[in-house]
Backbone as a ProteinNet text record, in pm:
[ID]
protein_1_A
[PRIMARY]
MISRGKASFRPVDATTCIAAATAMMVNLLAAGGFEMPAVMITLLLVLSASIGFLPIRGTSPAMESFAKYRCLMSAAVCLALFILVAKTGLFPVTAAENFIQSGNSMLNNAQFPARAMDQFLQARQADPQSPTPRQRIAEVLSYRLSEAAALRAAESGSAGTTSSSGNTDNEEIRKLADKALQACEDLLQADRRYSFSYRLRAEVRWNASQLFDDQELRKLAIQDLQTASHLYPSSVDALYRLAERLDSAGAEHFNAAKAAASRVLQMETMNRSWGHADRFLTADQLAKMNRIAEE
[TERTIARY]
-1842.1	-1958	-1996.8	-2143	-2219	-2228.6	-2165.2	-2200	-2247.2	-2357.1	-2407.6	-2393.5	-2440.7	-2425.7	-2298.8	-2199.1	-2071.2	-1988.6	-1873.8	-1854.8	-1763.3	-1715.4	-1646.1	-1567.2	-1476.1	-1400.6	-1393.4	-1378.3	-1413.4	-1297	-1171.6	-1122.6	-1165.5	-1164.3	-1164	-1121	-1176.7	-1106.7	-1047.5	-1016.5	-903.6	-1055.9	-1137.9	-1267.6	-1343.3	-1360.6	-1381.1	-1304.4	-1162.2	-1093.8	-1067.2	-1116.5	-1102.7	-1211.3	-1354.5	-1454.9	-1472	-1368.5	-1367.8	-1312.8	-1154.6	-1061	-1151.1	-1225.5	-1297.2	-1402.3	-1470.6	-1569.4	-1480.9	-1409.6	-1318.2	-1246.7	-1172.1	-1193.5	-1273.5	-1386	-1483.8	-1551.2	-1565.5	-1580.5	-1467.9	-1297.4	-1230.7	-1200.4	-1277.9	-1249.1	-1366.8	-1493.7	-1579.8	-1549.1	-1463.2	-1474.8	-1304	-1202.1	-1093.3	-1021	-1027.6	-946.6	-818.8	-791.7	-651	-565.4	-598.1	-536.8	-467.5	-551.9	-507.9	-443.5	-302.8	-231.4	-280.7	-337.4	-400.8	-510.7	-597.2	-668.9	-618.7	-502.4	-450.9	-361.3	-312.8	-251.7	-361.7	-429.5	-579.8	-601	-612.7	-670.4	-549.7	-450.7	-307.9	-316.5	-365.4	-345.4	-461.2	-593.9	-721.5	-638	-617.4	-521.9	-407.6	-346.9	-267.8	-308	-420.4	-507.6	-606.8	-609.9	-641.5	-539.8	-460.8	-374.5	-331.9	-344.6	-358.6	-238	-201.8	-67.7	-72.3	-161	-206.2	-136.8	-70.6	11.3	-99.1	-76.5	-178.3	-169.2	-255.8	-266.4	-302.7	-272.1	-332.3	-213.5	-135.2	-87	98.2	109.9	225.2	334.2	461.3	575.3	601.6	585.9	670.2	520.2	411.4	309.3	319.7	350.4	367	488.9	564	710.7	676.6	578.2	554	420.2	366.8	294.1	397.9	434.9	576.8	646.8	717.4	754.7	664.3	562.4	451	425.9	369.9	381	512.8	634.4	741.7	721.6	697.6	687.9	586.1	466.3	357.4	397.5	474.8	507	635.9	709.6	814.4	748.8	595.6	573	456.9	417.6	337.1	407.9	523.8	616.4	670	731.5	778.2	662.3	479.1	454.4	396.9	404.4	382.6	504.5	607.2	715.3	686.1	632.8	630.2	533	417.4	302.3	333.1	414.6	465.4	521.5	655.2	711.3	673.7	597.1	541.1	423.7	349.7	227.2	226.7	240.4	248.2	320.2	412.6	512.1	507.1	521.6	478	384.5	259.1	141.1	127.4	182.9	231	279.4	413.3	519.8	419.1	314.7	273.1	163.6	85.8	-2.7	65.8	191.3	233	253.9	348.5	374.8	251.5	190.1	71.2	15.8	-28.4	-88.4	-3.7	157.5	246.2	198.1	219.9	196.6	60.1	-51.6	-159.2	-159.1	-78.2	-123	-7.7	85.6	178.5	104.4	-12.2	-80.2	-188.3	-225.7	-278.9	-213.5	-96.2	39.8	61.2	90.9	90.4	218.1	299.9	450.8	521.1	463.5	508	410.9	369.6	311	388.6	530.7	578.4	679	678.3	704.1	620.4	468.4	393.3	441.8	464.5	510.9	588.2	706.6	805.4	721.1	630.1	604.6	519.3	444.5	349.9	420.8	579.9	643.1	730.4	749.9	821.7	707.5	591.1	498.7	465.3	482.5	466.3	586.5	669.6	810.1	817	724.1	728.3	595	465.9	372.7	357.1	454.3	428.2	284.7	187.7	130.6	-7.3	1.2	-117	-172	-271.5	-326.5	-347.3	-343.5	-345.8	-237	-93.7	-5.5	-22.9	-47.4	-44	-173.7	-277.9	-394.4	-343.3	-275.4	-257.9	-126.9	-74.9	65.2	-10.3	-117.1	-177.2	-273	-350.9	-456.1	-362.2	-219.3	-133.6	-91.1	-93.1	7	-163.9	-266.3	-368.2	-412.2	-394	-415.7	-337.1	-257.1	-130.6	-168.6	-203.8	-214.5	-329.2	-432.5	-561.9	-522.4	-493.3	-410.5	-339.5	-243	-170.6	-290.5	-410.8	-507.2	-566	-610.9	-675	-657.8	-496.8	-405	-402.2	-365.8	-355.6	-469.2	-607.4	-719.1	-772.7	-711.9	-731.6	-630.3	-466	-364.9	-397	-528.4	-502.3	-574.6	-634.2	-710.9	-595.5	-467.8	-429.4	-278.4	-215.3	-105.7	20.3	101.9	256.7	339.8	301	412.7	513.4	585.1	690.4	690.2	772.2	746.8	890.9	1018.5	1069.3	988.1	946.3	879.4	753.7	661.7	584.5	678.4	747	827.3	867.3	900.8	973.5	852.3	740.6	591.9	551.8	546.6	489.7	626.7	733.9	793.3	774.5	752.6	722.4	618.1	474.1	352.6	358.6	447.1	402.5	494.9	608.1	688.9	556.5	495.5	388.8	285.7	250.3	104.4	179.5	272.9	331.7	371.5	418.7	436.9	263.4	180.1	14.1	2.5	-11.1	-51.5	-3.5	172	203.2	167	152.8	88.6	-52	-147	-269.1	-240.9	-183.8	-140.9	-68.1	-9.3	34	-63.6	-161.2	-312.3	-382.9	-405.3	-498.3	-417.3	-311.6	-243.9	-214.4	-311.6	-317.2	-431.4	-521.4	-698.1	-725.2	-777.4	-850.7	-1017.1	-1059.3	-1206.1	-1262.2	-1159.1	-1195.7	-1203.1	-1393.5	-1419.8	-1372.2	-1279.5	-1250.2	-1082.1	-1034.5	-931.5	-927	-1031.2	-1084	-1142.5	-1161.4	-1222.9	-1090.4	-975.9	-895.5	-795.4	-796.3	-709.1	-760.6	-936	-994.3	-1002.8	-996.5	-974.7	-842.3	-721.5	-617.1	-558.4	-633.8	-650.3	-695	-824.3	-904.7	-798.2	-743.3	-674.9	-524.2	-494.8	-360.6	-406.6	-532.1	-614.3	-613.5	-683.9	-710.9	-577.8	-476.1	-360.7	-299.1	-278.1	-212.3	-280	-445.2	-522.5	-503.4	-473.1	-459	-618.4	-638.8	-821.9	-795.7	-734.5	-712.5	-699.7	-657.2	-662.5	-795.1	-885.5	-1010.5	-1047.3	-1086.8	-1176.5	-1081.8	-1000.6	-892.6	-1013.1	-987.5	-1071.5	-1210.2	-1294.3	-1445.1	-1473.6	-1357.3	-1382.5	-1329.3	-1220.7	-1216.6	-1342.6	-1405.3	-1536.9	-1650.7	-1644.2	-1768.2	-1726.1	-1606.2	-1546.7	-1639.8	-1579.9	-1587.4	-1768.6	-1794.6	-1959.7	-2033.6	-1962.5	-2001	-1947.6	-1859.7	-1816.4	-1930.2	-1951.1	-2009.2	-2175.3	-2264.5	-2345.2	-2449.2	-2468.4	-2520.1	-2443.7	-2301.1	-2253.9	-2303.1	-2373.1	-2434.2	-2268	-2179.9	-2085.9	-1989.2	-1958.4	-1910.7	-1988.3	-2128.3	-2220.4	-2228.4	-2221	-2256.9	-2072.9	-2002.6	-1910.2	-1890.9	-1951.1	-1956.7	-2048.5	-2161	-2233.3	-2154.3	-2112.3	-2019.3	-1875.5	-1842.3	-1730.3	-1731.8	-1879.8	-1928.5	-2041	-2095.9	-2116.6	-1988.1	-1900.4	-1761.4	-1721.3	-1747.4	-1663.6	-1673.9	-1790	-1826.1	-1936.9	-2014.5	-2140.8	-2132.4	-2036.8	-2026.9	-2052.8	-2066.6	-2128.9	-2223.3	-2321.2	-2473.4	-2491.4	-2536	-2673.6	-2623	-2474.7	-2430.8	-2462.9	-2390.3	-2414.4	-2560.4	-2659	-2796.5	-2828.2	-2829.4	-2836.1	-2804.4	-2677.5	-2564.5	-2689.1	-2727.7	-2778.6	-2917.8	-3011.6	-3149.1	-3092.7	-2995.2	-2981.1	-2967.7	-2869.4	-2853.1	-2939.5	-3047.2	-3168.6	-3271.2	-3280.1	-3348	-3287.3	-3121.6	-3085.1	-3098.4	-3109	-3135.2	-3274.1	-3354.9	-3506.3	-3501.7	-3447.4	-3470.6	-3382.4	-3260.8	-3195	-3302.7	-3367.1	-3435.7	-3588.5	-3625.4	-3741.3	-3664	-3574.4	-3518.5	-3434.2	-3432.4	-3395.1	-3222.4	-3112.1	-3015.7	-2929.5	-2950.3	-2915.7	-2740.7	-2687.9	-2559.4	-2485	-2607	-2597	-2655.1	-2739.2	-2822.9	-2743.9	-2740	-2669.8	-2711.6	-2585.2	-2632.8	-2694.9	-2767.8	-2825.1	-2785.1	-2695.1	-2584.8	-2542.8	-2546.4	-2542.1	-2665.5	-2771.9	-2909.1	-2924.1	-2889.1	-2931.2	-2832.6	-2739.8	-2638.8	-2700.1	-2770	-2800.1	-2917	-3027.9	-3138.4	-3075	-3038.1	-2985	-2927.8	-2853.5	-2809.4	-2886	-2975.6	-3107.9	-3184.3	-3190.7	-3335.1	-3290.9	-3178.5	-3097.5	-3154.8
-2691	-2747	-2818.8	-2822.6	-2890	-3038	-3135.7	-3236.7	-3296	-3334.4	-3349.8	-3242.3	-3139.4	-3043.2	-2943.7	-3046.3	-2965.4	-2919.2	-2825	-2792.9	-2852.9	-2885.9	-2952.3	-2933	-2976.2	-2988.8	-3049.3	-3036.2	-3184.3	-3119.4	-3189.8	-3125.7	-3163.7	-3055.7	-3061.1	-3195.4	-3305.7	-3371.6	-3359.2	-3455.7	-3458.4	-3425.4	-3498.8	-3485	-3355.3	-3268.9	-3146	-3015.9	-3086	-2978.6	-2993.6	-3073.4	-3095.9	-3053.9	-3057	-3021.2	-2868.7	-2817.1	-2673.7	-2609.8	-2674.9	-2645.2	-2651.5	-2744.3	-2776	-2642.4	-2627.7	-2451.6	-2365.7	-2378.6	-2197.5	-2220.9	-2304.7	-2337.7	-2319.9	-2350.7	-2338.1	-2186.4	-2136.7	-2005.1	-1900.6	-1957.6	-1855.8	-1861.7	-1998	-1967	-1890.8	-1852.1	-1776.1	-1639.7	-1619.7	-1465.6	-1458.2	-1534.3	-1404.7	-1473.3	-1487.2	-1459.8	-1544.1	-1642.6	-1651.9	-1603.8	-1465.2	-1370.4	-1280.5	-1293.6	-1240.9	-1338.1	-1302	-1428.2	-1431.2	-1337.2	-1387.1	-1486.8	-1469.9	-1595.2	-1705.5	-1708.8	-1835.8	-1894.6	-1822.9	-1867.7	-1925	-1894.8	-1934.4	-2049.8	-2064	-2169.8	-2320.6	-2277.2	-2349.2	-2409.4	-2339.2	-2372	-2473.3	-2421.5	-2560	-2668.6	-2659.5	-2772.2	-2854.3	-2803.6	-2864.1	-2907.9	-2891.1	-2928.2	-3056.7	-3074.8	-3203.7	-3305.9	-3262.2	-3406.1	-3485.2	-3630.1	-3692.3	-3691.6	-3637.1	-3622.2	-3713	-3792.4	-3852.1	-3988.6	-4044.4	-4160.7	-4293.8	-4386.3	-4475.4	-4593.2	-4572.6	-4674.3	-4776.4	-4857.4	-5021.5	-5149.9	-5078.5	-5122.7	-5176.1	-5220.7	-5279.1	-5151.4	-5183.5	-5044.9	-5025.9	-5060.7	-5068.5	-4939.9	-4987.8	-4883.9	-4761.7	-4759.6	-4588.8	-4535	-4603.6	-4545.6	-4462.3	-4529.7	-4441	-4371.4	-4351.4	-4234.3	-4125.8	-4140	-4058.4	-4007.8	-4052.5	-4049.3	-3903.5	-3995.3	-3920.7	-3769.6	-3768.7	-3671.8	-3547.3	-3616.8	-3507.6	-3418.9	-3562.4	-3491.9	-3407	-3464.6	-3336.8	-3169.5	-3205.4	-3078.7	-3006.9	-3072.3	-2997.4	-2953.7	-3064	-2988.6	-2858.6	-2862.6	-2765.4	-2613.9	-2674.2	-2499.3	-2518.9	-2557.9	-2537.2	-2450.6	-2490.2	-2386.6	-2295.3	-2246.7	-2149.8	-2060.8	-2072.1	-1998	-1965.4	-2053	-2026.3	-1948.9	-1896.3	-1842.2	-1690	-1712.1	-1563.3	-1512.6	-1582.6	-1539.7	-1456.1	-1554.2	-1529.8	-1467.9	-1451.9	-1377.3	-1281	-1321	-1196.5	-1102.7	-1119.9	-1007.4	-945.5	-991.1	-889.4	-829.6	-854.3	-808.6	-687.2	-693	-596.6	-517.9	-512	-435.9	-321.7	-406	-317.2	-208.4	-301.6	-192.4	-84.6	-65.6	3	109.8	77.3	169	263.3	193.1	266.2	345.6	351.3	375.2	510.3	515.2	626	715.7	622.3	714.8	761.5	729.2	804	948.5	923.5	1007.1	1126.7	1089.6	1173.7	1261.2	1218.7	1257.5	1366.1	1338.5	1391.6	1557.2	1543.4	1647.4	1724.1	1818	1951	1962.9	1866.9	1941.5	1818	1704.8	1559.6	1470.9	1572.8	1464.1	1413	1435.4	1359	1268.7	1229.3	1108.5	1032.2	1053.7	954	851.1	866.5	748.4	710.6	727.1	621.7	559.5	576.4	491.5	345	459.6	328	215.6	271.7	190.7	62.2	148.3	26.7	-74.7	-32.3	-133.8	-206.8	-156.5	-276.9	-378.3	-306.8	-393.5	-509.4	-469.6	-551.2	-666.2	-640.5	-704.9	-723.7	-818.5	-799.4	-852.5	-901.8	-968.7	-957.2	-843.3	-734.3	-650.3	-555.4	-529.4	-402.9	-338.2	-201.8	-159.6	-156.2	-102.5	12.6	-117	-55.8	24.9	14	111.7	247	244.2	345.1	425.8	368.4	451.6	503.8	411.5	443.4	579.9	565.1	675.6	772.6	800.2	898.3	993	850.4	922.5	956.7	918.2	964.3	1105.9	1115	1269.6	1334.2	1309.9	1433.5	1460.6	1380.8	1346.6	1466.2	1434.3	1502.9	1665.4	1671.9	1783.6	1906.1	1801.3	1865.8	1915.4	1782.2	1811.3	1974.2	1964.7	2031.4	2201.6	2200.7	2316.8	2322.5	2269.5	2284.9	2347.8	2253.6	2348.7	2492.7	2476.5	2663.7	2739.2	2706.5	2747.7	2791.1	2681.7	2673.2	2827.2	2907.6	3010.2	3146.9	3138.4	3247.4	3204.6	3365	3363.9	3437	3430.5	3450.6	3358.1	3227.5	3077.5	3071.8	3061	3019.8	2864.3	2889.3	2729.6	2648.3	2694.8	2600.3	2610.2	2629	2609.2	2447.3	2504.4	2430.1	2263.2	2251.3	2159.3	2076.7	2144.7	2096.3	2032.7	2107.5	2091.2	1958.3	1934.8	1858.2	1723.4	1728.1	1602.2	1515	1634.7	1590.5	1522	1540.2	1547.3	1377.3	1373.5	1252.9	1127.5	1192.3	1122.3	1038.6	1153.6	1161.2	1029.2	1083.5	994.9	844.5	793.5	699.3	613	651.6	615	611.9	664.9	650.9	531.2	514.8	387.4	291.3	241.1	147.6	88.8	227	181.4	150.6	151.7	118	-53.8	-69.7	-218.8	-309.8	-239.9	-307.2	-371.1	-276.2	-282.3	-399.2	-367.4	-503	-602.6	-606.1	-748.1	-840.6	-766.1	-810.1	-878.4	-810.1	-831.8	-794.6	-859.9	-801.1	-838	-881.1	-860.6	-748.3	-632.6	-511.6	-433.9	-378.6	-251	-135.9	-121.3	14	76.4	-88.7	-50.6	-13.2	-76.9	-12.4	136.4	179.4	337.1	403.7	368.2	457.2	464.1	339.4	317	449.8	432.9	506.9	685.3	713	810.5	877.5	788.6	828.7	845.4	754.6	727.4	875.5	885.1	1003.4	1149.5	1155.3	1262.5	1266.3	1233.8	1197.8	1219.1	1163.1	1223.8	1376.6	1414.8	1550.8	1661.4	1586.9	1668.6	1656.3	1529.4	1546.9	1512.2	1505.1	1515.5	1359.2	1295.7	1195.2	1092.9	1029.4	995.9	846.4	792.7	633.8	631.8	697.8	694.7	723.3	835.4	843.3	728.9	648.4	526.6	428	420.9	276	359.4	472	507.9	500.5	479.2	476.3	321.8	205.7	70.9	57.9	114.6	43.3	98.6	202.8	239.6	138.9	89.1	-8.1	-120.3	-168.6	-282.5	-267.8	-169.5	-146.1	-117.6	-83.7	-85	-259.3	-332.6	-420	-504.3	-512.5	-578.1	-537.4	-430	-386.5	-316.8	-372.9	-353.6	-209	-261.2	-154	-75	-4.3	118.3	249.7	283.1	439.5	557.3	530.3	621.5	574.9	471.2	384.7	457.1	431.9	413.8	596.4	648.4	774	846.3	804.3	846.4	815.8	699.8	661.2	674.5	777.3	887.6	999.2	1044.1	1202.8	1174.6	1078.8	1068.2	1029.9	964.5	933.4	1067.7	1134.1	1306.7	1379.5	1348	1442.3	1422.4	1266	1224.9	1280.1	1291.6	1348.5	1334.9	1351.2	1235.5	1122.3	1070	934.2	786.3	887.7	820.3	877.8	978	1022.1	913.5	801.9	667.2	632.8	589.5	513.4	629.8	715.3	842.1	849.4	876.2	879.7	742.1	617.7	504.4	476.5	528.8	529.3	626.1	752.2	872.5	787.5	713.3	702.2	569.2	506.6	354.9	483	535	629.8	682.8	734.9	788.2	671.6	591.3	443.9	369.9	373.9	341.7	483.7	587	684.7	662.5	656.3	641.7	500.4	447.2	284.1	288.8	364.6	419.1	493.1	563.7	699	587.5	512.3	441.9	354.4	335	191.8	259	392.9	492	475.7	467	382.1	547.8	606.6	783.4	804.7	683.5	705.3	700.9	629.3	609	771.2	843.8	960.2	1069.5	1110.5	1192.4	1300.9	1412.4	1535.5	1594.7	1735.4	1815	1830.7	1923	1890.6	1759.2	1670.7	1499.9	1478.6	1531.9	1479.4	1580.5	1661.5	1776	1746.4	1730.7	1665.1	1536.3	1432.6	1323.3	1326.6	1447.6	1462.1	1555.4	1638.2	1664.3	1620.4	1502	1396.7	1281.1	1235.7	1162.1	1233.3	1330.7	1410.7	1482	1482	1521.8	1432.2
3984.3	3961.5	4112.5	4170.9	4252.3	4260	4366.6	4364.6	4486.9	4517	4628.8	4716.5	4709	4819.3	4817.1	4765.3	4799	4641.9	4687.4	4564.8	4516.6	4387.6	4358.6	4207.1	4152.2	4043.1	3967.1	3824.3	3742.9	3608.5	3604.2	3494.8	3354.5	3272.8	3126.1	3040.5	2985.2	2902.9	2806.3	2726.3	2622.9	2498	2487.9	2412.8	2426.5	2551.4	2525.7	2472.9	2477	2431.2	2296.2	2207.8	2107	2056.6	2100.5	2064.4	2044	2118.3	2175.9	2051	2037.5	1922.3	1769.1	1756.7	1632.6	1607.1	1716.7	1745.5	1670.8	1768.6	1752.1	1553.8	1527.3	1416.8	1324.7	1327	1228.8	1214.6	1299.1	1348	1290.8	1308.6	1284.6	1114.5	1074.2	911.3	826.3	909.1	877.5	929.7	964.4	1046.5	1002	921.7	941.7	1067.6	1157.1	1296.3	1265	1160.6	1198.1	1174.6	1124.9	1087.2	1258.1	1371.9	1474.2	1562.4	1581.5	1689.6	1805.3	1913.3	2049	2005	1904.9	1872.6	1856.4	1813.5	1767.2	1887.8	1957.2	2065.8	2165.9	2183.4	2256	2200.9	2039.4	2008.7	2029.3	2016.3	2033.6	2165.9	2298.6	2436.8	2457.1	2375.5	2390.1	2302.5	2206.3	2108.3	2199.4	2247.5	2356.5	2478.8	2516.3	2628.9	2583.5	2429	2411.7	2361.1	2410.7	2394.7	2563.7	2548.5	2672	2718.4	2851.8	2880.8	3004.2	3051.6	3156.5	3137.6	3253.2	3165.7	3211.1	3129.8	3120	3226.4	3313.8	3435.7	3424.7	3487.4	3534.2	3360.8	3337.3	3216.6	3229.1	3157	3176.5	3190.5	3244.5	3271	3155.9	3026.6	2870.1	2839.6	2858.8	2840.5	2893.2	3030.8	3113	3117.4	3050.7	2976.5	2815.3	2777.6	2658.9	2648.5	2715.8	2817.3	2854.5	2899.8	2923.2	2848.1	2749.6	2614.6	2571.1	2539.6	2452.6	2513.2	2650.2	2729.9	2674.2	2684.2	2649.8	2505.8	2466.1	2280.1	2261.8	2343.4	2308.7	2331.4	2474.9	2504.4	2411	2363	2269.3	2171	2082.7	1969.8	2043.4	2115.9	2180.5	2173.4	2242	2298.4	2143.2	2039.9	1934.1	1865.5	1854.7	1769.1	1853	1959.3	2042.4	1987.4	1986.9	1920.2	1775.5	1715.6	1566.8	1547.8	1603.8	1653.6	1687.2	1800.8	1871.5	1777.6	1691.4	1606.7	1469.7	1418	1271.4	1286.1	1417.8	1425.2	1544.8	1645.2	1721.7	1716.4	1737.7	1756.9	1612.3	1466.6	1328.6	1366.6	1408.5	1433.3	1547.7	1616.2	1748	1688.7	1631.2	1589.1	1467	1387.8	1326.7	1330.1	1481.9	1521.3	1577.7	1653.6	1709.3	1609	1512	1416.9	1316.6	1342.9	1250.1	1364.8	1514.9	1602.1	1600.3	1574.9	1590.9	1449.8	1338.2	1232.5	1247.6	1277.6	1277.3	1403	1497.9	1570.7	1517.8	1391.3	1375.3	1272.3	1202	1087.9	1166.3	1270.5	1337.2	1433.2	1379.8	1471.3	1329.9	1337.9	1240.9	1231.6	1356.4	1321.5	1262.6	1240.6	1206	1119.3	973.9	891.6	801.1	762.3	702.3	725.9	865.7	941.2	954.5	935.4	941.3	845.8	685.6	633.9	663.1	723.4	784.9	858.8	930.6	1043.7	1017.9	851.7	784.6	718.4	676.4	575.1	685.4	782.2	931	909.4	961.7	970.7	838.3	730.2	646.1	624.7	678.1	705.3	755.7	901.3	1032.9	988	931.2	884.3	736.5	661	525.8	462.4	579.4	495	558.1	626	660.5	575.1	555.1	412.9	507.3	604.7	697.6	671.1	657.6	640	512.4	433.5	248.8	249	287.7	291.8	351.2	486.6	523	399.2	323.8	269.6	114.3	87.5	-23	-2.7	94.1	159.9	186.1	226.3	257.4	138	1.7	-132.5	-176.7	-179.6	-285.1	-216.9	-40.4	-11.4	-54.1	-52.6	-112.9	-278	-364.5	-479.2	-515.1	-473	-419.3	-382.2	-295.9	-245	-416.7	-478.7	-580.7	-692.5	-727.6	-813.2	-811.9	-658.8	-631.4	-644.1	-609.2	-621	-749.9	-859	-985.8	-1044.6	-1008.6	-1086.5	-979.3	-856.1	-875.2	-925.1	-963.1	-1002.9	-1194.4	-1221.1	-1383.8	-1426.3	-1375.7	-1426.4	-1403.9	-1279.6	-1277.3	-1393.6	-1410.8	-1494.6	-1419.1	-1469.5	-1450.4	-1360.2	-1394.9	-1354.7	-1469.6	-1428.4	-1495.2	-1589.5	-1692.7	-1697.9	-1665.6	-1630.7	-1552.4	-1446.5	-1341.7	-1252.7	-1265.6	-1385	-1450.4	-1444.8	-1532.7	-1542.8	-1433.9	-1316.3	-1230.5	-1086.9	-1121	-1043.5	-1145.4	-1238.7	-1357	-1274.8	-1283.9	-1273.2	-1105.3	-993.9	-885.6	-876.1	-921.4	-914.1	-1007	-1111.8	-1184.7	-1073.7	-1040.3	-931.1	-818.7	-764.5	-650.1	-724	-850	-910.2	-890.8	-963.6	-969.2	-835.1	-745	-577.2	-538.4	-582.7	-542.3	-600.9	-712.5	-809.3	-773.2	-773.5	-695.4	-573.7	-466.4	-341.3	-367.3	-445.2	-471.4	-528.9	-614.1	-650.7	-552.4	-437.4	-312.2	-278.8	-226.8	-130.3	-212.5	-341.4	-390.5	-399.4	-426.4	-392	-271.4	-175.6	-34.6	-57.7	-125.6	-82.1	-232.7	-325.2	-443.6	-450.3	-324.5	-303.6	-220.4	-173.6	-105	-225.5	-174.5	-283.2	-241.9	-132.3	-75.6	-189.8	-210.6	-272.1	-370.9	-476.5	-633.3	-613.9	-514.2	-530.1	-495.3	-373.7	-349.2	-471.6	-573.7	-730.7	-816.3	-832.2	-913.3	-871.1	-724.3	-724.4	-723.8	-735.4	-774.1	-912.7	-980.4	-1143.8	-1232.6	-1162.4	-1182.3	-1158.7	-1047.9	-1012	-1103	-1099.9	-1253.3	-1348	-1404.9	-1553.6	-1564.1	-1433.3	-1492.8	-1439.1	-1382.6	-1383.2	-1517.2	-1563.9	-1690.3	-1821.1	-1830.6	-1905	-1994.9	-1940.6	-1991.5	-1956.5	-2104.9	-2138.4	-2082.6	-2135.4	-2083.4	-1928.1	-1817.6	-1719.3	-1636.7	-1700.8	-1655.7	-1737.5	-1842.1	-1844.5	-1713.9	-1718.3	-1616.9	-1454.4	-1425.6	-1319.5	-1301.4	-1388.2	-1381.4	-1415.8	-1478.7	-1424.9	-1312.3	-1238.3	-1107.1	-984	-1056.9	-973.8	-1001	-1131.2	-1149.1	-1079.3	-1062.1	-1015.6	-820.1	-815.3	-642	-605.5	-718.9	-694.9	-737	-789.5	-838.5	-704.6	-628	-533.7	-363.8	-427.4	-277.3	-319.2	-406.4	-454.1	-349.6	-229.8	-153.7	-112.4	-159.9	-100.5	-197.3	-101.7	-186.2	-184.9	-104.4	-206.6	-297.7	-349	-449.9	-546	-571.1	-683.5	-701.5	-585.8	-600.2	-675.5	-644.4	-719.7	-825.1	-904.4	-964.4	-1095	-1041.1	-1138.3	-1167.3	-1041.1	-1063.4	-1158.4	-1154.6	-1266	-1387.3	-1403.6	-1542.1	-1597	-1515.1	-1566.2	-1586.6	-1540.1	-1594.7	-1693.8	-1742.7	-1834.3	-1975.3	-1985.6	-2135.4	-2185	-2291.1	-2367.6	-2381.6	-2373.6	-2409.1	-2312.9	-2172.5	-2064.1	-2019.2	-2109.2	-2045.8	-1999.5	-2089	-2039.7	-1935.2	-1896.1	-1818.1	-1649.4	-1680.5	-1591.5	-1538.5	-1668.8	-1576.5	-1496.5	-1526.1	-1486.5	-1359.9	-1348.3	-1211	-1127.8	-1152.7	-1109.4	-1027.3	-1095.7	-1088.1	-967.1	-1018.4	-869.9	-750.3	-783.7	-650.1	-584.3	-673.2	-591.8	-509.4	-608.2	-548.5	-452.3	-412.7	-292.9	-158.7	-211.8	-117.2	-37.9	-156.6	-64.9	10.3	-48.5	35.6	192.8	200.1	339	388.9	339.9	437.2	504.9	427.7	465.9	572.2	558.4	641.3	772.6	749.9	875.6	915.5	773	743.5	756.9	854.9	879.3	839.1	835.4	811.1	674.3	573.4	422.9	347.7	458.6	374	299.3	154.8	88.8	112.1	146.9	186.6	65.3	107.9	0.5	-119.8	-119.2	-274.4	-333	-246.6	-313	-409.6	-348.9	-415.4	-500.1	-503.8	-614.1	-715.5	-719.5	-841.6	-858.6	-804.2	-861.4	-931.8	-871.2	-957.5	-1082.7	-1070.9	-1198.9	-1318.8	-1273.5	-1385.1	-1386.8	-1345	-1370.2	-1464.8	-1440.6	-1480.1	-1654.7	-1670.2	-1781.9	-1891.9
[MASK]
+++++++++++++++++++++++++++++++++++++++++++++++++++++++++++++++++++++++++++++++++++++++++++++++++++++++++++++++++++++++++++++++++++++++++++++++++++++++++++++++++++++++++++++++++++++++++++++++++++++++++++++++++++++++++++++++++++++++++++++++++++++++++++++++++++++++++++++++++++++++++++++++++++++++

């Protein structure tokens, strides 16, 4: 601050700190920043600065003594809140992020793919409230089930497999499907408004229905895709998956598949007119949607 040609500093008063804390809380409520411990610690510092620590001058000794007592109590409350935020927020989130980064690096390393799941499970234990470890667990199990479904589809026409090995494989795949579905349920418990969670569960249910010829799982997968497209109406990928699955589900979903494909083509035209290159369909996807819409 410049005062009469000389640099000077004016301490921030309690009113300014209260206004800053209020503005932060309003923005954090809108952006979900209360889940970020570092931001919460900053907010706590601003709140602590808003408490008047200076003794009341020009009054009786009793009032000055009360001001000093208030200063000590305020310091104790701020310290307790800081420890609480650090213990319940900063440390768990930091530990979970470290486990997730370690798990992601192991997934990219061909030598340690199986150990990545252990890292994600430890992240889940370190921060039980965070949906990120749950999502990574569900994604890994879903990918494994997708591989099993692709392998089964590739081997469906081959002969010479023994029934005993087939039964053993079915039991292992059934366990994998159950784990993947449970992981998706855990993810949905953390956030039921997240469209990706429903898309992920739809993928798991669809692959399980293909593996075990379960019509009920197929219907549930379509319902999940419908929910995902309802939660995120502008998602081309969710609507494309819905049209694709409806087309594969049989004649009873013919009209719904045609309507979904037509909607995908409309969104494709809109995205191209607005230049949203990251949402463009590939040539094969566009050909498939045109085929479904024109049937």
